N, C-alpha and C positions, 0 to 999 in steps of 0.2 A: 401680391405686391411685387413689382419688378425690382430687380437688383439695381442699386445705384451706388457708385463710389462715394458720392457726397453724403448719402444717408448713413453709411457705415464708417466714414472717415474717423469720427470721434472714437469709435469702438477700438480701432487699431492704432490710435495715436499713442506713441510711447510715453511713459511717465518719465519726466526728467527731474533729477535731483542734483544738487550741488553740494560738494563736501570740501572742507579744508583738510589737507593731509600733509604730514611732514614730508619734506623733499626726500629724505632717506627711506621713507616707507612707501613711496609712490610705486616703485618697481615691484615690491611685494604685493601691494594692492592689485596692480595690473595683472600680475602672475596668477593670483588666486581667482580673480574674476574671469580671466580668460579660460581657466580650467572648466568653468561652467559655460561652455560654448553656446552662443546664441541667446543667452539670458540677459546680456547687457552689452553696452558699448561705453567705454571709458575714454574720455579725452581731457586734456589739460586746457583750461580756458584762461587761467591767470597764473603765469609761471612764477611771479615774484612771491606770492603768498601760497602758491601751489593749491589752487582751487581746481577741482576736477568736475566734469559734467558726467553724470551717470544716466544713461538713457536705457530704460527697461521696457521691452516690448510688452504689450498687453498680455495678461495671463501669467506673467512671471513676477508680478509686484510682491506678492506675499513671500515667495521663495527668496527673492532678493532682499526683502526687509530682514528676514532671518539671517541671511549670510552677512549683511552689513552689521547687524547686531552682534554677531559673533566676532567679526573682524574688529569691531570697535573695542572689544575686550583685549585685543592683542596690540593694536596700534592706535594712536590718537587720530580719530576720525570724527569730525564735527560737521553736521549738516548746516549749511549757510544759505542765506538768501542771496541770489546773484542774478542780475539782469545782464543780458548779453551786451547791451549798449554801455555798461558801466566802464568798461576797459577801453 
């Protein structure tokens, strides 16, 4: 079967999750996640409530789930539903 970008697009689509994090903990969260270079991209999507968008490339979901689990023991980190059009 010939290679097609369309056929494989879903395989490489990053997993996107949203979290509410305390403003004071945002720098720490970013620092820790950046230490795992290439495993995620973190961006702020709603500055008032400090909601961040975590994009995890295919293949790193389980590792990132464990990292987020450990981080949530140290800082208040709550996964939330968020639609980009909400803000």
